[in-house]
C-alpha positions as CSV (number, residue, x, y, z in Angstrom):
1,X,170.9,115.0,104.6
2,X,174.0,114.2,102.2
3,X,173.0,112.1,99.2
4,X,173.8,109.4,96.6
5,X,172.8,109.1,93.1
6,X,172.2,105.9,91.5
7,X,173.3,104.9,88.3
8,X,171.0,104.7,85.2
9,X,168.7,101.5,85.3
10,X,169.8,100.9,88.9
11,X,167.4,102.1,91.0
12,X,164.7,99.0,90.3
13,X,165.5,97.1,93.5
14,X,165.0,100.1,95.6
15,X,161.7,100.8,93.8
16,X,161.0,96.9,95.0
17,X,161.7,98.1,98.5
18,X,165.2,95.9,98.8
19,X,166.7,97.3,101.7
20,X,170.3,97.2,100.5
21,X,172.3,99.6,98.1
22,X,175.4,97.8,96.4
23,X,178.5,100.1,95.6
24,X,178.1,99.0,91.9
25,X,174.7,100.7,91.8
26,X,176.1,104.0,92.8
27,X,176.8,106.7,89.9
28,X,177.6,110.0,91.9
29,X,177.8,110.9,95.8
30,X,178.4,113.9,97.7
31,X,182.1,114.9,99.3
32,X,182.9,113.8,102.6
33,X,180.4,111.2,103.3
34,X,182.2,109.0,106.4
35,X,180.1,105.6,107.7
36,X,177.5,106.2,109.4
37,X,176.1,109.0,107.8
38,X,172.3,109.2,107.3
39,X,172.2,109.6,103.3
40,X,169.4,110.2,100.9
41,X,169.4,108.1,97.8
42,X,167.9,109.3,94.5
43,X,167.5,108.0,91.1
44,X,169.8,109.6,88.2
45,X,166.7,111.6,87.3
46,X,167.4,113.1,90.7
47,X,163.8,111.5,92.1
48,X,164.1,110.7,95.9
49,X,164.0,106.9,96.8
50,X,164.3,107.0,100.4
51,X,167.4,107.0,102.7
52,X,169.3,105.0,105.3
53,X,172.8,104.5,106.5
54,X,175.9,105.1,104.5
55,X,178.5,102.5,104.8
56,X,181.8,102.4,102.3
57,X,181.8,98.8,101.5
58,X,179.8,96.3,99.4
59,X,176.3,97.5,101.0
60,X,176.8,101.1,100.5
61,X,173.3,102.1,101.8
62,X,171.1,100.2,104.3
63,X,168.0,101.5,103.8
64,X,165.6,102.7,106.7
65,X,162.9,104.5,104.8
66,X,161.5,104.6,101.4
67,X,159.7,107.7,101.7
68,X,160.8,111.5,102.0
69,X,159.6,111.4,105.9
70,X,162.0,113.7,108.3
71,X,164.1,112.0,111.0
72,X,162.5,113.5,113.7
73,X,163.4,113.0,117.3
74,X,161.1,110.2,117.8
75,X,162.2,108.1,114.7
76,X,163.9,105.7,116.3
77,X,160.9,105.5,119.0
78,X,158.4,105.2,116.2
79,X,160.4,102.2,114.7
80,X,161.1,100.1,118.1
81,X,157.2,101.1,118.8
82,X,156.1,99.1,115.2
83,X,158.2,96.1,116.1
84,X,156.9,95.9,119.5
85,X,153.5,96.2,118.1
86,X,153.8,93.4,115.9
87,X,155.5,91.1,118.6
88,X,152.2,92.1,120.4
89,X,149.9,90.4,117.9
90,X,152.4,87.5,117.8
91,X,151.7,87.1,121.7
92,X,155.0,87.3,122.9
93,X,154.9,90.6,124.8
94,X,153.0,89.4,127.6
95,X,153.0,85.9,127.2
96,X,152.9,83.9,130.7
97,X,155.2,81.0,129.4
98,X,157.5,82.8,127.5
99,X,159.4,86.2,128.2
100,X,162.3,86.3,125.6
101,X,162.1,87.2,122.0
102,X,163.8,88.9,119.2
103,X,162.2,92.5,119.0
104,X,164.0,93.7,116.1
105,X,165.6,91.7,113.6
106,X,167.4,93.7,111.3
107,X,165.7,94.3,107.4
108,X,162.8,92.0,108.6
109,X,161.7,94.7,110.5
110,X,162.8,97.6,108.4
111,X,166.2,98.4,110.5
112,X,169.2,96.4,108.3
113,X,172.5,96.3,110.3
114,X,170.4,96.1,113.9
115,X,169.2,92.9,116.0
116,X,167.7,93.8,119.6
117,X,166.8,90.8,121.9
118,X,164.8,90.8,124.6
119,X,165.3,88.6,127.3
120,X,163.0,89.0,130.5
121,X,163.9,92.4,131.8
122,X,167.1,92.9,129.8
123,X,167.4,94.0,126.6
124,X,170.5,93.1,124.2
125,X,171.3,95.4,121.2
126,X,173.6,94.0,118.8
127,X,174.6,96.3,115.7
128,X,176.1,95.0,112.4
129,X,176.3,98.4,111.1
130,X,178.5,101.8,111.9
131,X,175.3,103.7,111.2
132,X,173.3,102.1,114.0
133,X,176.1,101.6,116.3
134,X,176.7,105.5,116.5
135,X,172.7,106.0,117.3
136,X,173.0,103.0,120.1
137,X,172.4,105.3,122.9
138,X,169.3,106.8,120.9
139,X,168.0,103.2,120.7
140,X,168.4,102.5,124.2
141,X,166.4,105.8,125.0
142,X,163.9,104.9,122.8
143,X,163.6,101.3,123.9
144,X,162.8,102.7,127.6
145,X,159.9,105.0,126.2
146,X,158.1,101.9,124.4
147,X,158.9,99.5,127.6
148,X,158.8,101.7,130.6
149,X,159.9,100.7,133.7
150,X,159.8,97.1,132.5
151,X,163.4,97.1,131.5
152,X,165.8,96.7,133.9
153,X,169.1,96.8,131.9
154,X,170.1,97.4,128.2
155,X,173.8,96.0,126.9
156,X,175.2,96.9,123.7
157,X,177.0,93.7,122.5
158,X,178.3,94.8,118.7
159,X,182.1,94.8,119.0
160,X,182.2,91.2,117.2
161,X,179.9,92.0,114.8
162,X,180.7,95.6,113.6
163,X,183.4,96.1,110.9
164,X,186.8,95.3,112.2
165,X,188.9,98.6,112.0
166,X,185.8,100.4,113.5
167,X,185.3,97.8,116.3
168,X,188.9,98.0,117.2
169,X,188.3,101.0,119.1
170,X,185.4,99.7,120.6
171,X,184.1,97.9,123.9
172,X,180.7,96.1,124.6
173,X,179.2,98.2,127.3
174,X,175.6,99.0,129.7
175,X,173.3,101.4,128.1
176,X,171.3,101.4,131.0
177,X,171.8,99.3,134.4
178,X,173.6,96.9,134.9
179,X,173.6,92.7,135.4
180,X,175.0,90.1,132.8
181,X,173.1,87.0,134.2
182,X,169.4,86.4,133.9
183,X,167.1,83.8,134.0
184,X,163.9,83.4,130.9
185,X,161.1,81.4,130.7
186,X,160.5,79.7,127.1
187,X,157.3,78.0,126.7
188,X,157.3,77.2,130.3
189,X,161.4,76.1,130.3
190,X,163.9,78.2,132.1
191,X,167.0,78.9,130.8
192,X,170.1,81.0,132.2
193,X,171.2,83.4,129.6
194,X,174.8,85.5,129.8
195,X,174.4,88.4,127.8
196,X,177.9,89.3,128.2
197,X,179.6,86.1,127.6
198,X,177.0,83.9,125.8
199,X,176.9,83.2,122.0
200,X,175.2,85.8,119.9
201,X,173.2,87.6,122.2
202,X,173.2,85.0,124.8
203,X,170.7,82.3,123.6
204,X,169.6,81.2,120.2
205,X,165.9,82.7,120.0
206,X,165.5,81.2,116.6
207,X,164.9,78.0,117.3
208,X,161.9,78.2,120.0
209,X,159.4,76.6,117.8
210,X,161.4,73.7,116.3
211,X,162.6,73.4,120.3
212,X,158.4,73.1,120.9
213,X,158.0,70.4,117.8
214,X,160.6,68.3,119.1
215,X,158.5,67.7,122.3
216,X,156.3,66.2,120.3
217,X,158.1,63.5,119.0
218,X,160.9,62.9,122.5
219,X,158.7,60.7,124.5
220,X,160.1,57.8,125.5
221,X,162.5,58.1,123.0
222,X,166.7,57.9,122.9
223,X,167.5,61.5,121.9
224,X,170.8,62.8,120.8
225,X,171.5,66.5,120.8
226,X,174.9,67.3,118.9
227,X,176.2,71.0,118.9
228,X,173.9,71.6,121.9
229,X,175.2,75.0,123.3
230,X,173.3,75.7,126.2
231,X,171.2,72.4,125.8
232,X,167.9,73.7,124.6
233,X,167.0,70.6,122.7
234,X,167.6,68.5,125.5
235,X,165.4,70.4,128.0
236,X,162.5,70.0,125.8
237,X,163.4,66.4,125.0
238,X,163.9,65.4,128.8
239,X,160.6,67.5,130.3
240,X,158.6,65.5,127.3
241,X,159.4,62.5,128.5
242,X,162.7,61.1,126.7
243,X,164.2,57.8,128.2
244,X,167.5,59.1,127.7
245,X,169.5,62.6,126.4
246,X,173.0,62.8,125.3
247,X,173.9,66.5,124.7
248,X,177.5,66.6,122.6
249,X,179.7,69.8,122.2
250,X,183.2,70.5,122.1
251,X,182.8,73.7,124.3
252,X,183.3,72.9,128.0
253,X,181.5,76.1,128.9
254,X,178.7,74.6,126.6
255,X,178.8,71.3,128.6
256,X,178.6,72.9,131.9
257,X,175.6,75.7,130.9
258,X,173.8,72.5,129.1
259,X,174.3,70.5,132.7
260,X,172.8,74.0,134.5
261,X,170.0,74.3,132.3
262,X,169.1,70.9,133.1
263,X,169.3,71.2,136.7
264,X,167.5,74.5,136.6
265,X,164.3,73.1,135.1
266,X,164.2,70.1,137.3
267,X,166.6,68.1,139.3
268,X,164.9,64.7,138.1
269,X,165.9,65.4,134.7
270,X,169.0,64.5,135.4
271,X,168.7,60.9,137.1
272,X,170.1,59.1,134.7
273,X,168.4,60.1,131.8
274,X,170.9,62.8,130.8
275,X,174.5,63.1,130.0
276,X,176.5,66.0,128.6
277,X,179.7,65.2,126.8
278,X,182.3,67.3,125.6
279,X,183.4,65.5,122.5
280,X,183.8,66.9,118.6
281,X,180.5,65.9,117.0
282,X,181.5,64.3,113.7
283,X,184.2,62.5,115.7
284,X,181.3,61.2,118.6
285,X,179.2,60.0,115.5
286,X,181.6,58.0,113.8
287,X,182.7,56.0,117.0
288,X,179.1,56.0,118.5
289,X,177.9,52.3,119.1
290,X,174.6,52.8,121.0
291,X,171.4,53.8,118.7
292,X,169.2,56.8,118.8
293,X,166.1,57.2,117.8
294,X,166.5,60.7,117.7
295,X,169.6,63.0,116.2
296,X,169.5,66.7,116.2
297,X,172.3,68.3,114.0
298,X,172.4,72.0,114.7
299,X,175.8,73.2,113.9
300,X,177.2,76.7,113.8
301,X,176.8,78.5,109.8
302,X,180.0,76.3,108.4
303,X,180.4,79.2,105.7
304,X,179.9,82.9,106.4
305,X,180.9,84.0,102.6
306,X,180.4,82.4,98.9
307,X,183.7,81.4,98.6
308,X,183.8,79.2,101.6
309,X,180.1,77.7,100.4
310,X,181.5,74.5,98.9
311,X,183.5,73.4,101.6
312,X,180.5,73.9,103.7
313,X,178.0,71.9,101.3
314,X,180.8,68.9,101.9
315,X,180.6,69.4,105.4
316,X,177.0,69.5,105.9
317,X,176.9,66.6,103.6
318,X,179.3,64.3,105.7
319,X,177.6,65.4,108.8
320,X,174.0,64.7,107.5
321,X,175.5,61.2,106.0
322,X,176.7,60.1,109.4
323,X,173.8,61.0,111.5
324,X,171.1,59.3,109.1
325,X,173.6,55.9,108.8
326,X,173.7,55.8,113.0
327,X,169.7,56.0,113.2
328,X,167.9,52.6,113.3
329,X,164.8,52.2,110.9
330,X,162.3,54.2,112.1
331,X,164.5,57.1,113.5
332,X,164.1,60.9,113.2
333,X,166.5,63.2,112.0
334,X,166.1,67.4,113.1
335,X,168.8,69.0,110.6
336,X,169.4,72.2,110.5
337,X,171.9,75.0,108.6
338,X,171.8,78.8,109.6
339,X,174.6,79.7,106.8
340,X,173.1,82.5,104.8
341,X,175.0,81.5,101.8
342,X,173.6,78.0,101.6
343,X,169.8,78.5,100.6
344,X,167.1,76.3,101.2
345,X,167.3,74.0,98.2
346,X,170.9,73.8,98.3
347,X,170.7,72.6,101.6
348,X,167.8,70.0,100.7
349,X,169.7,68.9,97.6
350,X,173.0,68.4,100.1
351,X,170.9,66.3,102.6
352,X,169.0,64.3,99.9
353,X,172.7,63.5,98.4
354,X,173.7,62.0,102.0
355,X,170.5,59.8,102.6
356,X,171.6,58.9,99.0
357,X,175.1,58.2,99.8
358,X,173.8,56.1,102.9
359,X,170.9,54.0,100.9
360,X,168.6,54.8,103.4
361,X,164.8,55.9,102.3
362,X,163.9,59.1,103.9
363,X,160.7,61.1,104.3
364,X,160.0,64.8,105.0
365,X,157.8,65.1,107.8
366,X,158.6,68.8,108.4
367,X,160.2,71.7,106.5
368,X,161.4,74.1,109.3
369,X,162.7,78.1,109.4
370,X,163.1,80.6,111.6
371,X,160.1,81.9,114.2
372,X,157.9,84.7,113.1
373,X,159.7,87.2,116.0
374,X,162.5,86.5,113.4
375,X,160.5,88.4,110.6
376,X,161.6,88.0,106.7
377,X,161.1,91.1,105.0
378,X,158.9,90.3,101.8
379,X,161.4,92.2,99.6
380,X,164.5,90.8,101.2
381,X,164.3,87.1,100.6
382,X,168.2,86.7,101.8
383,X,166.4,87.4,105.6
384,X,165.6,83.5,105.5
385,X,168.7,82.3,106.9
386,X,167.6,79.6,109.1
387,X,166.5,75.9,107.1
388,X,165.5,72.8,108.3
389,X,164.2,69.6,107.8
390,X,162.3,67.0,110.3
391,X,163.2,63.3,108.6
392,X,161.9,60.1,109.0
393,X,164.2,57.5,108.2
394,X,163.5,53.7,107.1
């Protein structure tokens, strides 16, 4: 295994088990290191600190281990087995009501650069690092060893999440079996998942518990679900007994998918209680005259880099101010941000500013985040990307 040596005093983060080694911490490195190579990380005093995948860039090494263990043929199997046992503890691997969950959540499962989602009998692999992509077939083989004949399809959907130059010569592909569409169950509700052409790996699994929470407040309420994508919140609200649910998205395919999922669960849910509308959310909110008892704001990431954070904060403020101003007294707002560069305090302060602008009194009912199958590594707080608030507006 090739090696890199850190600068003096730059090994503290690795010794605290932070999984990223930044370029500024590197003092020396072996010649001929290639993107994706396994590399041993050593201190200035030549103390072994662990190993990981090398990639020339801001994050030079994504740590896979903080010990001197050997990379055996069973290395990936053991990693996946550890993650599987954790989901087993969560009651997800053999649940009677939910058969879709995240199996590998990057650094949260000590596998930075890798996402694996399970949709029934389909696994979707999404690599964010070259190192992980180079071992994708080994990962697929390890999945089959852990799951056996339960898995029928393994699909690699990494082309859009890999570095641009490397990804230019890559295509997404089946690593095992075939079949792009499946129907999954979440708390007993059914959803169509297209792992090939759907967003992310096919479904937004990270909102499962927050959708479930919405069902507590939806009975006999009028609900507006903005940025609806596949209509997850809409299905839960309708099933819980909402009197009216409007689903809004600027994407025509998202609107069609929402209608499809509503019909899949129960055609009766559509009987005058649901409308899927193709529209720009900001314009729709500005022009909206009818009132809703509950509004859900679950926008895509407004910023994916720090230099765009200010514009993102302003967009979150405008969006939340519009929603708060449209709610009647006693209305409820579910509002979220999945932008990594907008942390929880900044998001909360932004929503506070929106409420102040509207001159409304607001109470916090719940502070929300990602579910436990999207774990946050104790030593990598950057993994806590999903922030949410449930607000009571007076």
